[in-house]
C-alpha positions as CSV (number, residue, x, y, z in Angstrom):
1,M,22.3,-99.3,-3.4
2,K,20.7,-98.0,-0.3
3,L,20.6,-94.2,0.0
4,G,19.8,-92.5,3.3
5,I,18.7,-88.9,3.4
6,L,18.8,-86.9,6.6
7,V,16.4,-84.0,6.2
8,N,17.2,-81.4,8.8
9,S,16.1,-78.3,6.9
10,K,13.0,-77.2,5.1
11,K,14.9,-75.4,2.4
12,H,15.6,-78.2,-0.1
13,L,12.2,-79.8,-1.0
14,P,12.7,-79.7,-4.8
15,A,16.1,-81.3,-4.5
16,I,14.9,-84.0,-2.1
17,T,11.9,-85.0,-4.2
18,G,14.0,-85.0,-7.4
19,I,16.8,-87.1,-5.9
20,V,14.4,-89.6,-4.3
21,R,12.4,-90.0,-7.5
22,V,15.4,-90.6,-9.7
23,V,17.2,-92.9,-7.2
24,A,14.0,-95.0,-6.6
25,A,13.2,-95.1,-10.3
26,R,16.6,-96.8,-10.9
27,G,15.6,-99.6,-8.5
28,N,17.5,-98.4,-5.4
29,Q,16.2,-98.1,-1.9
30,V,15.8,-94.7,-0.2
31,T,15.4,-94.0,3.5
32,L,14.4,-90.6,4.6
33,F,14.6,-89.4,8.2
34,A,13.4,-85.9,9.0
35,M,14.4,-84.0,12.2
36,D,14.7,-80.4,13.4
37,E,13.3,-78.0,10.8
38,G,13.1,-80.8,8.3
39,T,10.0,-82.0,10.1
40,W,8.2,-79.0,8.6
41,L,8.2,-80.8,5.3
42,L,5.7,-83.3,6.8
43,E,3.2,-80.6,6.0
44,E,4.1,-80.6,2.3
45,A,2.2,-82.9,0.0
46,D,5.2,-83.3,-2.4
47,Y,7.3,-84.6,0.5
48,V,4.8,-87.0,2.1
49,S,3.9,-88.4,-1.3
50,L,7.4,-89.9,-1.5
51,A,6.2,-92.5,1.0
52,D,4.0,-93.9,-1.7
53,L,7.0,-95.0,-3.8
54,E,7.7,-98.7,-3.4
55,S,11.4,-98.5,-2.6
56,V,11.1,-95.5,-0.2
57,S,10.8,-95.6,3.6
58,M,10.2,-92.5,5.7
59,S,10.4,-91.7,9.4
60,Y,10.7,-88.6,11.5
61,C,11.8,-87.5,14.9
62,D,8.7,-87.1,16.9
63,H,10.5,-84.9,19.5
64,S,11.4,-82.4,16.8
65,A,7.9,-82.4,15.3
66,V,6.4,-81.8,18.8
67,E,8.9,-79.1,19.7
68,L,8.1,-77.2,16.4
69,S,4.3,-77.9,16.6
70,V,4.4,-79.6,13.2
71,N,1.0,-80.9,12.1
72,T,1.4,-84.7,11.8
73,C,-2.3,-85.5,11.9
74,G,-3.4,-87.5,8.9
75,L,0.0,-88.7,7.8
76,S,0.1,-92.1,6.1
77,D,0.8,-95.0,8.4
78,S,3.8,-95.7,6.1
79,I,5.6,-92.6,7.6
80,E,6.9,-93.8,10.9
81,R,6.8,-91.6,14.0
82,S,10.1,-92.3,15.5
83,S,13.2,-91.2,17.4
84,Q,16.9,-90.7,16.7
85,Y,17.2,-94.5,16.7
86,S,15.8,-94.4,13.2
87,N,18.4,-91.9,12.2
88,A,21.2,-94.1,13.6
89,A,19.7,-97.2,11.8
90,M,19.5,-95.3,8.5
91,N,23.2,-94.3,8.8
92,H,24.2,-97.8,9.7
93,D,22.2,-99.5,6.9
94,S,22.8,-97.0,4.0
95,D,25.6,-97.2,1.5
96,K,25.6,-93.4,1.2
97,V,23.9,-90.7,3.2
98,L,23.0,-87.2,2.1
99,V,22.2,-84.4,4.6
100,L,19.9,-81.7,3.3
């Protein structure tokens, strides 16, 4: 199964990390795309550490991060600075999509 998670809020970090870790541990692929206030989670170690999981891919809307002055310096190269194209691709490629 491929799970997509659209992160557009900074309110649900424990839920996001819990869901991603369980789904990935079961051998499923997870794609995370952060936009709007969800880009604030790029400053949270628990969130960015999800990119280290083998079956997880992460990207974020650069426009949102710039607009909110989110600090993206030092992010892992495995977290893709992107655009809404990545959101569209995630929605297209995922079997299920959660919005948090």
